[in-house]
N, CA and C atoms as an extended XYZ file, in Angstrom:
558
Properties=species:S:1:pos:R:3:atomname:S:1:resname:S:1:resid:I:1 pbc="F F F"
N         1.581      -54.870       12.510 N   MET     1
C         0.751      -53.895       11.796 CA  MET     1
C         0.517      -52.702       12.373 C   MET     1
N         0.276      -51.388       12.114 N   ASP     2
C         0.656      -50.386       12.677 CA  ASP     2
C        -1.612      -50.179       12.625 C   ASP     2
N        -1.640      -50.361       13.915 N   ARG     3
C        -3.204      -50.105       14.544 CA  ARG     3
C        -3.234      -48.665       15.269 C   ARG     3
N        -4.318      -48.086       14.960 N   ARG     4
C        -4.822      -46.876       15.728 CA  ARG     4
C        -6.202      -46.695       16.099 C   ARG     4
N        -6.522      -46.142       17.077 N   ARG     5
C        -7.966      -45.930       17.594 CA  ARG     5
C        -8.456      -45.025       17.031 C   ARG     5
N        -9.887      -45.260       16.341 N   SER     6
C       -10.525      -44.035       15.806 CA  SER     6
C       -11.048      -43.635       17.300 C   SER     6
N       -11.921      -42.271       16.706 N   ALA     7
C       -12.595      -41.576       17.533 CA  ALA     7
C       -13.553      -42.104       18.457 C   ALA     7
N       -14.018      -43.164       18.337 N   ASP     8
C       -14.795      -44.214       19.433 CA  ASP     8
C       -14.037      -45.310       20.091 C   ASP     8
N       -13.133      -45.423       19.845 N   GLY     9
C       -12.057      -46.335       20.343 CA  GLY     9
C       -11.894      -47.553       19.958 C   GLY     9
N       -12.460      -47.378       18.413 N   GLY    10
C       -12.438      -48.614       17.572 CA  GLY    10
C       -10.639      -48.671       16.988 C   GLY    10
N       -10.386      -50.006       16.720 N   GLU    11
C        -9.203      -50.112       15.899 CA  GLU    11
C        -9.423      -49.630       14.475 C   GLU    11
N        -8.076      -48.802       14.151 N   VAL    12
C        -8.531      -48.434       12.315 CA  VAL    12
C        -6.764      -48.882       11.911 C   VAL    12
N        -7.115      -49.696       10.827 N   THR    13
C        -5.868      -50.001       10.066 CA  THR    13
C        -5.565      -49.104        8.996 C   THR    13
N        -4.363      -48.464        9.207 N   PRO    14
C        -4.197      -47.109        7.901 CA  PRO    14
C        -4.120      -48.003        6.878 C   PRO    14
N        -4.685      -47.248        5.511 N   PRO    15
C        -4.555      -47.368        4.413 CA  PRO    15
C        -2.964      -47.910        4.218 C   PRO    15
N        -2.334      -48.562        3.324 N   MET    16
C        -1.172      -49.112        2.376 CA  MET    16
C        -0.603      -48.006        1.151 C   MET    16
N        -1.593      -47.015        0.989 N   ASP    17
C        -0.939      -46.656        0.058 CA  ASP    17
C        -0.061      -45.276        0.201 C   ASP    17
N         0.462      -44.853       -0.288 N   ASP    18
C         1.633      -43.985       -0.052 CA  ASP    18
C         0.713      -42.300        0.035 C   ASP    18
N        -0.294      -42.177       -0.529 N   THR    19
C        -0.912      -41.026        0.152 CA  THR    19
C        -1.329      -40.858        1.560 C   THR    19
N        -1.241      -41.858        2.302 N   HIS    20
C        -1.438      -41.599        3.639 CA  HIS    20
C         0.166      -42.196        4.308 C   HIS    20
N         0.619      -42.450        3.895 N   ALA    21
C         2.065      -42.661        4.551 CA  ALA    21
C         2.683      -42.015        5.498 C   ALA    21
N         2.930      -42.571        6.351 N   PRO    22
C         3.330      -41.350        7.325 CA  PRO    22
C         4.573      -40.397        7.725 C   PRO    22
N         4.767      -38.625        7.788 N   LEU    23
C         5.740      -38.460        7.131 CA  LEU    23
C         6.953      -38.815        7.753 C   LEU    23
N         8.063      -38.224        7.026 N   ASP    24
C         9.420      -38.661        7.624 CA  ASP    24
C         9.797      -37.601        8.397 C   ASP    24
N         9.669      -37.764        9.598 N   LEU    25
C        10.171      -36.815       10.397 CA  LEU    25
C        12.028      -36.720       10.411 C   LEU    25
N        12.129      -37.176       10.129 N   GLY    26
C        13.721      -37.638       10.494 CA  GLY    26
C        14.425      -37.482       11.948 C   GLY    26
N        15.336      -37.113       12.003 N   SER    27
C        16.024      -36.968       13.317 CA  SER    27
C        16.539      -35.869       13.527 C   SER    27
N        16.847      -35.895       15.104 N   VAL    28
C        17.743      -34.809       15.696 CA  VAL    28
C        19.119      -34.255       14.469 C   VAL    28
N        19.704      -35.658       14.619 N   ASP    29
C        21.455      -35.456       14.074 CA  ASP    29
C        20.788      -34.733       12.576 C   ASP    29
N        19.639      -34.945       11.694 N   ASP    30
C        19.267      -34.466       10.208 CA  ASP    30
C        19.068      -32.821       10.621 C   ASP    30
N        18.745      -32.562       11.504 N   ASP    31
C        18.699      -31.049       11.754 CA  ASP    31
C        19.784      -30.325       12.177 C   ASP    31
N        20.368      -31.389       12.612 N   LEU    32
C        21.519      -30.549       12.908 CA  LEU    32
C        23.078      -30.498       12.109 C   LEU    32
N        22.609      -31.241       11.003 N   ALA    33
C        23.447      -31.513        9.821 CA  ALA    33
C        23.892      -30.144        8.970 C   ALA    33
N        24.909      -29.747        8.921 N   VAL    34
C        25.310      -28.474        8.335 CA  VAL    34
C        24.756      -29.110        6.623 C   VAL    34
N        24.282      -27.415        6.647 N   GLY    35
C        23.724      -27.205        4.837 CA  GLY    35
C        22.205      -28.207        4.814 C   GLY    35
N        21.889      -29.119        5.729 N   ARG    36
C        20.804      -29.823        5.594 CA  ARG    36
C        19.722      -29.727        6.055 C   ARG    36
N        19.867      -29.065        7.789 N   GLY    37
C        18.802      -28.891        8.807 CA  GLY    37
C        18.744      -27.562        8.638 C   GLY    37
N        17.700      -27.301        9.567 N   ARG    38
C        17.094      -26.118        9.202 CA  ARG    38
C        17.662      -25.229       10.631 C   ARG    38
N        17.796      -23.680       10.470 N   PRO    39
C        18.502      -23.237       11.181 CA  PRO    39
C        17.787      -22.724       12.462 C   PRO    39
N        18.773      -22.706       13.382 N   ILE    40
C        18.051      -22.092       14.471 CA  ILE    40
C        17.284      -21.416       14.912 C   ILE    40
N        17.356      -20.692       14.334 N   GLY    41
C        15.836      -19.664       14.099 CA  GLY    41
C        14.916      -19.780       13.885 C   GLY    41
N        14.320      -21.130       12.828 N   PHE    42
C        13.385      -21.577       12.346 CA  PHE    42
C        12.818      -22.434       13.778 C   PHE    42
N        13.593      -23.189       14.260 N   TRP    43
C        13.138      -23.948       15.681 CA  TRP    43
C        12.850      -22.672       16.547 C   TRP    43
N        13.644      -22.001       17.194 N   LEU    44
C        13.126      -20.827       17.823 CA  LEU    44
C        11.624      -20.222       17.584 C   LEU    44
N        11.648      -19.582       16.603 N   LYS    45
C        10.227      -18.759       16.320 CA  LYS    45
C         9.216      -19.995       16.202 C   LYS    45
N         9.316      -21.251       15.643 N   LEU    46
C         8.392      -22.140       15.440 CA  LEU    46
C         8.085      -22.431       16.960 C   LEU    46
N         8.752      -22.860       17.785 N   VAL    47
C         8.411      -23.293       19.267 CA  VAL    47
C         8.137      -21.822       19.613 C   VAL    47
N         8.453      -21.075       19.602 N   ASP    48
C         7.692      -19.881       20.320 CA  ASP    48
C         6.428      -19.774       20.046 C   ASP    48
N         6.277      -19.832       18.868 N   GLY    49
C         4.588      -19.833       18.015 CA  GLY    49
C         3.979      -21.055       18.771 C   GLY    49
N         4.381      -22.009       18.897 N   LEU    50
C         3.848      -23.530       19.771 CA  LEU    50
C         3.393      -23.165       21.026 C   LEU    50
N         4.470      -22.522       21.616 N   ILE    51
C         4.065      -22.545       23.319 CA  ILE    51
C         2.663      -20.979       22.988 C   ILE    51
N         3.214      -20.004       21.939 N   ASP    52
C         2.389      -19.269       22.326 CA  ASP    52
C         0.951      -19.782       22.424 C   ASP    52
N         0.570      -20.917       21.181 N   ARG    53
C        -0.524      -21.412       21.027 CA  ARG    53
C        -0.978      -22.225       21.834 C   ARG    53
N        -0.533      -23.015       22.502 N   ARG    54
C        -0.553      -23.874       23.274 CA  ARG    54
C        -1.178      -23.321       24.688 C   ARG    54
N        -0.441      -22.168       25.093 N   PHE    55
C        -0.682      -21.406       26.293 CA  PHE    55
C        -2.138      -20.825       26.107 C   PHE    55
N        -2.593      -20.104       24.758 N   ASP    56
C        -3.500      -19.469       24.457 CA  ASP    56
C        -5.106      -20.514       24.909 C   ASP    56
N        -4.533      -21.832       24.336 N   GLU    57
C        -5.571      -22.897       23.984 CA  GLU    57
C        -5.784      -23.349       25.669 C   GLU    57
N        -4.722      -23.494       26.381 N   VAL    58
C        -4.978      -23.982       27.882 CA  VAL    58
C        -5.804      -23.125       28.758 C   VAL    58
N        -4.966      -21.902       28.933 N   LEU    59
C        -5.229      -20.876       29.464 CA  LEU    59
C        -6.660      -20.136       29.190 C   LEU    59
N        -6.943      -20.133       28.098 N   ASP    60
C        -8.202      -19.558       27.409 CA  ASP    60
C        -9.495      -20.625       28.506 C   ASP    60
N        -9.279      -21.893       28.330 N   GLU    61
C       -10.435      -22.272       29.214 CA  GLU    61
C       -10.357      -22.209       30.605 C   GLU    61
N        -9.264      -21.211       31.415 N   HIS    62
C        -9.534      -21.034       32.612 CA  HIS    62
C        -9.713      -19.425       32.743 C   HIS    62
N       -10.004      -18.897       31.325 N   GLY    63
C       -10.233      -17.537       31.580 CA  GLY    63
C        -9.377      -16.273       31.986 C   GLY    63
N        -7.934      -16.728       31.458 N   VAL    64
C        -7.200      -15.860       31.625 CA  VAL    64
C        -6.326      -16.198       30.095 C   VAL    64
N        -5.579      -14.711       29.941 N   THR    65
C        -4.258      -14.786       29.150 CA  THR    65
C        -3.089      -15.418       29.219 C   THR    65
N        -2.420      -15.733       28.625 N   ARG    66
C        -0.901      -15.573       28.639 CA  ARG    66
C        -0.331      -14.668       29.796 C   ARG    66
N        -0.466      -13.169       28.907 N   ARG    67
C        -0.170      -12.074       29.449 CA  ARG    67
C        -0.648      -12.077       31.227 C   ARG    67
N        -1.662      -12.673       31.177 N   GLN    68
C        -2.515      -11.965       32.261 CA  GLN    68
C        -1.359      -13.465       33.155 C   GLN    68
N        -1.755      -14.113       32.765 N   TRP    69
C        -0.834      -15.458       33.741 CA  TRP    69
C         0.617      -14.738       34.359 C   TRP    69
N         1.476      -14.250       32.794 N   GLN    70
C         2.279      -13.654       33.373 CA  GLN    70
C         2.832      -12.549       34.477 C   GLN    70
N         1.636      -11.615       34.427 N   LEU    71
C         1.316      -11.108       35.365 CA  LEU    71
C         1.175      -11.754       36.668 C   LEU    71
N         0.563      -12.308       37.014 N   LEU    72
C        -0.029      -13.315       38.317 CA  LEU    72
C         1.411      -13.421       38.798 C   LEU    72
N         2.120      -14.565       37.714 N   ALA    73
C         2.883      -14.812       38.263 CA  ALA    73
C         4.118      -13.947       39.122 C   ALA    73
N         4.237      -13.006       38.178 N   LEU    74
C         5.669      -11.521       38.906 CA  LEU    74
C         4.398      -11.065       40.093 C   LEU    74
N         3.261      -10.758       40.018 N   LEU    75
C         2.622      -10.493       41.334 CA  LEU    75
C         2.693      -11.052       42.713 C   LEU    75
N         2.587      -12.682       42.327 N   GLU    76
C         3.093      -13.236       43.117 CA  GLU    76
C         4.205      -13.029       44.217 C   GLU    76
N         4.833      -12.486       43.395 N   ARG    77
C         6.372      -12.230       44.311 CA  ARG    77
C         6.901      -11.027       45.163 C   ARG    77
N         5.484      -10.279       44.969 N   GLY    78
C         4.990       -8.974       45.575 CA  GLY    78
C         4.346       -7.844       44.989 C   GLY    78
N         4.280       -6.892       45.478 N   PRO    79
C         3.649       -5.737       44.854 CA  PRO    79
C         4.569       -5.525       43.502 C   PRO    79
N         4.001       -4.644       42.754 N   ALA    80
C         5.243       -4.152       41.596 CA  ALA    80
C         4.303       -2.701       41.065 C   ALA    80
N         4.904       -1.844       40.232 N   THR    81
C         4.099       -0.504       39.683 CA  THR    81
C         4.240       -1.250       37.841 C   THR    81
N         3.167       -0.631       37.495 N   ARG    82
C         3.527       -0.760       36.292 CA  ARG    82
C         4.337       -0.692       35.378 C   ARG    82
N         5.496        0.150       35.646 N   ALA    83
C         6.212        0.461       34.962 CA  ALA    83
C         7.353       -0.751       35.130 C   ALA    83
N         7.348       -1.412       36.453 N   ALA    84
C         7.883       -2.601       36.482 CA  ALA    84
C         7.672       -3.857       35.490 C   ALA    84
N         5.731       -3.923       35.716 N   LEU    85
C         4.969       -5.288       35.402 CA  LEU    85
C         5.801       -4.905       33.562 C   LEU    85
N         5.379       -3.390       32.706 N   ASP    86
C         5.829       -3.412       31.507 CA  ASP    86
C         7.253       -4.257       31.112 C   ASP    86
N         8.114       -3.819       31.547 N   GLY    87
C         9.538       -3.919       31.755 CA  GLY    87
C         9.831       -5.580       31.649 C   GLY    87
N         8.922       -5.814       32.404 N   ALA    88
C         9.083       -7.392       32.430 CA  ALA    88
C         8.292       -8.563       31.708 C   ALA    88
N         7.153       -7.938       31.097 N   VAL    89
C         6.829       -8.803       30.007 CA  VAL    89
C         6.676       -7.734       29.013 C   VAL    89
N         7.636       -6.842       28.639 N   ALA    90
C         8.045       -6.331       27.598 CA  ALA    90
C         8.157       -7.322       26.237 C   ALA    90
N         9.198       -8.227       26.180 N   PRO    91
C         9.703       -9.186       25.263 CA  PRO    91
C         8.251       -9.835       24.444 C   PRO    91
N         7.252      -10.071       25.419 N   PHE    92
C         6.207      -10.787       24.841 CA  PHE    92
C         4.727       -9.825       24.626 C   PHE    92
N         5.183       -8.574       24.690 N   LEU    93
C         3.983       -7.973       24.202 CA  LEU    93
C         4.121       -7.620       22.534 C   LEU    93
N         2.723       -7.287       21.540 N   ASP    94
C         3.036       -6.706       20.178 CA  ASP    94
C         2.742       -5.331       20.366 C   ASP    94
N         3.930       -4.721       20.051 N   ARG    95
C         4.220       -3.464       20.086 CA  ARG    95
C         3.653       -2.773       19.051 C   ARG    95
N         3.215       -3.544       17.793 N   ALA    96
C         2.950       -3.230       16.162 CA  ALA    96
C         1.527       -2.495       16.540 C   ALA    96
N         0.540       -3.553       17.822 N   THR    97
C        -0.588       -3.308       17.879 CA  THR    97
C        -1.080       -2.239       19.567 C   THR    97
N         0.141       -1.950       19.797 N   GLY    98
C         0.391       -0.904       20.742 CA  GLY    98
C        -0.092       -1.464       22.091 C   GLY    98
N        -0.005       -2.745       22.009 N   GLU    99
C        -0.562       -3.766       23.490 CA  GLU    99
C         0.749       -3.425       24.647 C   GLU    99
N        -0.139       -3.129       25.539 N   SER   100
C         1.074       -2.939       27.380 CA  SER   100
C        -0.235       -3.419       28.382 C   SER   100
N         0.929       -3.901       29.401 N   SER   101
C         0.404       -4.885       30.209 CA  SER   101
C        -1.068       -3.944       30.774 C   SER   101
N        -1.395       -2.875       30.684 N   ALA   102
C        -2.775       -1.954       30.570 CA  ALA   102
C        -3.763       -2.361       30.880 C   ALA   102
N        -4.294       -2.958       29.641 N   ASP   103
C        -5.224       -4.135       29.537 CA  ASP   103
C        -5.594       -4.781       30.062 C   ASP   103
N        -4.211       -5.626       30.058 N   HIS   104
C        -4.137       -7.055       30.984 CA  HIS   104
C        -4.723       -6.997       32.112 C   HIS   104
N        -3.913       -6.069       33.058 N   LEU   105
C        -3.827       -5.726       34.124 CA  LEU   105
C        -5.745       -5.182       34.671 C   LEU   105
N        -5.680       -4.416       33.766 N   ALA   106
C        -7.265       -3.530       33.801 CA  ALA   106
C        -8.172       -4.873       34.229 C   ALA   106
N        -8.289       -6.163       33.764 N   GLU   107
C        -9.049       -7.167       33.308 CA  GLU   107
C        -8.471       -8.010       34.642 C   GLU   107
N        -7.259       -7.919       35.507 N   LEU   108
C        -7.452       -8.763       36.230 CA  LEU   108
C        -7.887       -7.504       37.475 C   LEU   108
N        -7.655       -6.518       37.622 N   VAL   109
C        -8.401       -5.937       39.090 CA  VAL   109
C        -9.753       -5.922       38.345 C   VAL   109
N       -10.485       -5.922       37.366 N   GLU   110
C       -11.906       -5.923       37.211 CA  GLU   110
C       -12.281       -7.244       38.107 C   GLU   110
N       -11.593       -8.616       37.832 N   SER   111
C       -12.023       -9.581       37.977 CA  SER   111
C       -11.538       -9.564       39.757 C   SER   111
N       -11.194       -8.861       39.997 N   GLY   112
C       -11.207       -8.970       41.621 CA  GLY   112
C        -9.415       -9.868       41.987 C   GLY   112
N        -8.481      -10.171       40.965 N   TRP   113
C        -7.488      -10.794       41.617 CA  TRP   113
C        -6.354      -10.256       41.490 C   TRP   113
N        -6.490       -8.912       41.300 N   VAL   114
C        -5.397       -8.140       41.364 CA  VAL   114
C        -5.754       -6.477       42.053 C   VAL   114
N        -5.538       -5.775       42.981 N   SER   115
C        -5.775       -4.812       43.654 CA  SER   115
C        -4.844       -3.417       42.907 C   SER   115
N        -5.368       -2.421       42.884 N   PHE   116
C        -4.260       -1.150       42.977 CA  PHE   116
C        -4.152       -0.209       43.715 C   PHE   116
N        -3.183        0.055       44.576 N   ALA   117
C        -3.064        1.585       45.453 CA  ALA   117
C        -2.024        2.294       45.165 C   ALA   117
N        -2.687        3.696       45.429 N   THR   118
C        -1.650        4.396       45.055 CA  THR   118
C        -1.385        5.221       46.752 C   THR   118
N         0.334        5.722       47.111 N   ASP   119
C        -0.426        6.725       48.530 CA  ASP   119
C        -0.116        7.901       48.424 C   ASP   119
N        -0.123        8.567       46.837 N   GLY   120
C        -0.731        9.947       46.345 CA  GLY   120
C         0.702       10.295       45.832 C   GLY   120
N         1.734        9.955       46.254 N   VAL   121
C         3.370       10.330       46.518 CA  VAL   121
C         4.000        9.841       45.109 C   VAL   121
N         4.240        8.495       44.828 N   GLY   122
C         4.734        7.687       43.941 CA  GLY   122
C         3.707        7.174       43.095 C   GLY   122
N         4.564        6.122       41.885 N   ASP   123
C         3.666        5.344       41.400 CA  ASP   123
C         2.839        4.508       41.887 C   ASP   123
N         1.382        3.892       41.611 N   GLY   124
C         0.874        3.219       42.497 CA  GLY   124
C         1.475        1.810       42.231 C   GLY   124
N         0.974        0.876       42.913 N   ARG   125
C         1.108       -0.853       43.281 CA  ARG   125
C        -0.102       -0.974       42.823 C   ARG   125
N         0.615       -2.476       42.170 N   TYR   126
C        -0.578       -3.266       41.831 CA  TYR   126
C         0.103       -4.185       42.899 C   TYR   126
N        -1.056       -5.280       43.464 N   THR   127
C        -0.822       -6.217       44.151 CA  THR   127
C        -2.108       -7.470       43.804 C   THR   127
N        -1.594       -8.725       44.196 N   LEU   128
C        -1.936       -9.849       44.236 CA  LEU   128
C        -2.913      -10.281       45.314 C   LEU   128
N        -4.684      -10.101       44.670 N   THR   129
C        -5.262      -10.228       45.890 CA  THR   129
C        -5.374      -11.946       46.911 C   THR   129
N        -6.080      -12.144       47.529 N   GLU   130
C        -6.386      -13.495       48.335 CA  GLU   130
C        -6.825      -14.511       47.224 C   GLU   130
N        -7.993      -13.810       46.214 N   ARG   131
C        -8.690      -14.434       45.280 CA  ARG   131
C        -7.602      -14.776       44.336 C   ARG   131
N        -7.001      -13.724       43.679 N   GLY   132
C        -5.861      -14.112       42.659 CA  GLY   132
C        -4.662      -14.988       43.439 C   GLY   132
N        -4.292      -14.843       44.392 N   GLY   133
C        -3.174      -15.623       44.534 CA  GLY   133
C        -4.076      -16.810       44.249 C   GLY   133
N        -5.253      -17.470       44.761 N   LEU   134
C        -5.648      -18.925       44.729 CA  LEU   134
C        -5.925      -19.262       43.360 C   LEU   134
N        -6.160      -18.095       42.207 N   ALA   135
C        -6.662      -18.388       41.074 CA  ALA   135
C        -5.088      -18.549       40.668 C   ALA   135
N        -4.021      -17.909       41.177 N   HIS   136
C        -2.453      -18.303       40.495 CA  HIS   136
C        -1.980      -19.865       40.990 C   HIS   136
N        -2.312      -20.172       41.947 N   ARG   137
C        -1.924      -21.310       42.599 CA  ARG   137
C        -2.756      -22.377       41.869 C   ARG   137
N        -3.727      -22.552       41.066 N   LYS   138
C        -4.207      -23.347       40.345 CA  LYS   138
C        -3.924      -23.130       39.424 C   LYS   138
N        -3.312      -22.673       38.315 N   LEU   139
C        -3.035      -22.226       37.301 CA  LEU   139
C        -1.817      -22.814       37.249 C   LEU   139
N        -0.678      -22.572       38.443 N   VAL   140
C         0.502      -23.269       38.429 CA  VAL   140
C         0.660      -24.284       37.926 C   VAL   140
N        -0.493      -25.689       38.379 N   ASP   141
C        -0.279      -26.749       37.900 CA  ASP   141
C        -0.363      -26.759       36.679 C   ASP   141
N        -1.208      -26.136       35.785 N   VAL   142
C        -1.648      -26.046       34.308 CA  VAL   142
C        -0.813      -25.662       33.579 C   VAL   142
N         0.042      -24.585       33.815 N   VAL   143
C         1.580      -23.955       33.437 CA  VAL   143
C         2.109      -25.312       33.256 C   VAL   143
N         2.277      -25.963       34.720 N   GLU   144
C         3.508      -26.536       34.968 CA  GLU   144
C         3.346      -28.096       33.792 C   GLU   144
N         2.083      -28.484       33.393 N   GLY   145
C         1.622      -29.272       32.521 CA  GLY   145
C         1.959      -29.169       31.078 C   GLY   145
N         1.637      -27.675       31.120 N   ILE   146
C         2.368      -27.312       29.386 CA  ILE   146
C         3.610      -27.710       29.313 C   ILE   146
N         4.674      -26.912       30.358 N   ARG   147
C         6.172      -26.752       30.352 CA  ARG   147
C         6.543      -28.786       30.142 C   ARG   147
N         5.649      -29.611       31.235 N   ASP   148
C         6.187      -30.823       31.006 CA  ASP   148
C         5.769      -31.518       30.027 C   ASP   148
N         4.404      -31.508       29.147 N   ASP   149
C         4.390      -31.658       27.773 CA  ASP   149
C         5.762      -31.243       26.692 C   ASP   149
N         6.230      -29.915       27.289 N   ALA   150
C         6.892      -29.476       26.038 CA  ALA   150
C         8.473      -29.979       25.969 C   ALA   150
N         9.014      -30.291       27.115 N   VAL   151
C        10.395      -31.026       27.488 CA  VAL   151
C         9.977      -32.761       27.473 C   VAL   151
N         9.089      -33.261       27.603 N   ARG   152
C         8.592      -34.651       27.507 CA  ARG   152
C         9.567      -35.445       26.596 C   ARG   152
N        10.267      -36.385       26.529 N   GLY   153
C        11.524      -37.171       25.596 CA  GLY   153
C        12.996      -36.659       26.147 C   GLY   153
N        13.061      -35.356       26.452 N   ALA   154
C        13.759      -34.779       26.561 CA  ALA   154
C        15.179      -35.139       27.598 C   ALA   154
N        16.277      -34.951       26.677 N   GLU   155
C        17.293      -35.970       28.077 CA  GLU   155
C        17.392      -35.156       29.449 C   GLU   155
N        17.817      -35.480       30.322 N   PRO   156
C        17.579      -34.910       31.590 CA  PRO   156
C        18.826      -33.558       31.631 C   PRO   156
N        18.386      -32.455       32.196 N   GLY   157
C        19.369      -31.145       31.950 CA  GLY   157
C        19.241      -30.664       30.743 C   GLY   157
N        18.943      -31.082       29.787 N   ALA   158
C        18.462      -30.621       28.644 CA  ALA   158
C        17.734      -28.910       28.880 C   ALA   158
N        16.869      -29.001       29.538 N   HIS   159
C        16.426      -27.565       29.645 CA  HIS   159
C        17.026      -26.533       29.858 C   HIS   159
N        17.922      -26.819       31.163 N   ALA   160
C        18.761      -25.971       31.363 CA  ALA   160
C        19.856      -25.419       30.402 C   ALA   160
N        20.278      -26.189       30.327 N   THR   161
C        21.586      -26.179       28.946 CA  THR   161
C        21.160      -25.673       27.823 C   THR   161
N        19.756      -25.588       27.433 N   THR   162
C        19.143      -24.699       26.240 CA  THR   162
C        19.143      -23.408       26.806 C   THR   162
N        18.418      -23.473       27.835 N   VAL   163
C        18.341      -21.879       28.658 CA  VAL   163
C        19.970      -21.154       28.191 C   VAL   163
N        20.788      -22.000       28.823 N   ARG   164
C        22.071      -21.440       29.545 CA  ARG   164
C        22.730      -21.038       27.891 C   ARG   164
N        22.426      -21.993       26.962 N   PHE   165
C        22.856      -21.353       25.430 CA  PHE   165
C        21.962      -20.096       25.158 C   PHE   165
N        21.046      -20.210       24.993 N   LEU   166
C        20.416      -19.263       24.551 CA  LEU   166
C        20.645      -17.763       25.056 C   LEU   166
N        21.072      -17.973       26.200 N   ARG   167
C        21.077      -16.766       27.459 CA  ARG   167
C        22.767      -16.223       26.664 C   ARG   167
N        23.701      -17.033       26.790 N   THR   168
C        24.870      -16.713       26.003 CA  THR   168
C        24.633      -16.707       24.821 C   THR   168
N        23.782      -16.748       23.889 N   ALA   169
C        23.935      -16.239       22.722 CA  ALA   169
C        23.418      -15.010       22.366 C   ALA   169
N        22.276      -14.270       23.409 N   ALA   170
C        21.923      -13.261       23.386 CA  ALA   170
C        23.037      -12.246       24.209 C   ALA   170
N        23.575      -12.323       25.281 N   LEU   171
C        24.622      -11.672       25.143 CA  LEU   171
C        25.521      -11.537       24.540 C   LEU   171
N        25.889      -12.489       24.064 N   ASN   172
C        27.069      -12.280       22.728 CA  ASN   172
C        26.774      -11.416       21.387 C   ASN   172
N        25.213      -11.590       21.344 N   LEU   173
C        24.599      -10.392       20.322 CA  LEU   173
C        24.288       -9.082       20.593 C   LEU   173
N        24.560       -8.979       21.982 N   GLY   174
C        24.431       -7.395       22.348 CA  GLY   174
C        22.879       -7.245       23.659 C   GLY   174
N        22.266       -8.115       23.961 N   TRP   175
C        21.511       -8.092       24.636 CA  TRP   175
C        22.176       -8.017       26.144 C   TRP   175
N        21.451       -6.929       27.325 N   ARG   176
C        21.901       -6.912       28.586 CA  ARG   176
C        20.703       -6.959       29.431 C   ARG   176
N        21.118       -7.694       30.283 N   PRO   177
C        19.676       -7.989       31.360 CA  PRO   177
C        19.474       -6.146       31.973 C   PRO   177
N        18.088       -5.899       32.043 N   GLY   178
C        17.226       -4.534       32.649 CA  GLY   178
C        17.009       -5.268       34.082 C   GLY   178
N        16.939       -3.801       35.149 N   PRO   179
C        16.190       -4.418       36.362 CA  PRO   179
C        15.487       -5.714       36.492 C   PRO   179
N        14.821       -5.594       35.502 N   SER   180
C        13.426       -6.414       35.525 CA  SER   180
C        13.801       -7.748       35.193 C   SER   180
N        15.156       -8.061       34.890 N   ASP   181
C        15.914       -9.718       34.567 CA  ASP   181
C        15.925       -9.952       35.730 C   ASP   181
N        16.229       -9.619       36.487 N   ARG   182
C        16.931       -9.908       38.146 CA  ARG   182
C        15.948      -10.295       39.073 C   ARG   182
N        16.487      -12.071       39.539 N   PRO   183
C        15.392      -12.794       40.068 CA  PRO   183
C        14.574      -12.123       40.858 C   PRO   183
N        14.923      -11.120       41.988 N   ASP   184
C        14.408      -10.552       42.935 CA  ASP   184
C        13.750       -9.435       42.324 C   ASP   184
N        13.492       -9.437       41.250 N   GLN   185
C        12.857       -7.940       41.267 CA  GLN   185
C        11.244       -8.527       40.168 C   GLN   185
N         9.945       -8.381       40.173 N   PRO   186
C         9.394       -8.529       39.828 CA  PRO   186
C         9.118       -8.061       38.177 C   PRO   186
């Protein structure tokens, strides 16, 4: 018999009528069946939205946004100009609302996690402070936990295969990596 735990830890037996029957989630094979399954776009948008929601929920508990986390992770690699940071996070910004990395960077500077310095000649550079480095290292565990949750139960190598597939599809559809897409660039 299906037994579940209530909020107080006691056992609960679900009702036997159809109004509370568990959803039939189907299988991966059902979703891959031509003509019956959902298209890849459905899954991409769904997962993207769920990832955003989970990051928002979890990172909010630590006082940062997902964009701020991304900027901290980029600055962990080394100092960078705002233009380089904008380019790196551009796919994640809401252009319709005019979102840029500027607001997120301003909050990180205000918190003492990031510093901004200019030499008076070229663009200024943002740098992770010691305090920001410590915060970043603590957040790495949080983010890895989210990533582990997302891929739990997947076959070994599925993540790498999926990323390779999506990169290939993007290239086939005309995307070309920019300078900020190189691993050695922030």
